[in-house]
N, C-alpha and C positions, 0 to 999 in steps of 0.2 A: 341836768341829765339824771334820769332815774336809774337805779340799779338794785339788784337783789341777788342773793345767793339761792340758786335753785338746786335742790338735792333730790336724790332718788332713794326711796326706802320702802320696805314692805308696809302695806296698809292693813292693819288688823281687821278693820271693818269690811275688807274685801278678801277674806281668806288668805291674807299674807301676800297677795299680788303686789308686785313692785309698782310704785306710783311716783310721779314727780310732785314735789312740794315746794312752797315758798319758804323763806326763812321764818315765817310766822306759823309754819306747819299747816298752811292752807293747802288742801289737795288741789292739784292742777289737772292731771289726767293720768291714766295708767301708762306705764313705761312703754308699752307696745303701741301707744297712740301718739306718736311723736308729732304728727301734724297738728292734732288738737292741742297738744301741750304748747307748741310754738305759737299758735294763734292766741291762746290764752295769755302767754307770757308777753307777747307784743302789746296786747290790749291792756294788760295789767301795768306794764311799765309806761305805756302812753298815758294812762290815767294818773299815775304817780308823778309824772313829769309835767303834766298839764298840756301836753301836745295834742291829746285827743280832743280837748275842748277848743283849742285854738285853730285846729285844722292843719297843723304843720305835718 
């Protein structure tokens, strides 16, 4: 089972707008785009756990 810590912080390259980030500081989506963030996170965790490739 894959896991990660998702955080929300201002993104300097976007005029300080709040964004979701992975623990590796990879930007996910602006904080006001919660659906896009959720879709990214599900795909991201699926790739890390190998379930995306196995079709589970």
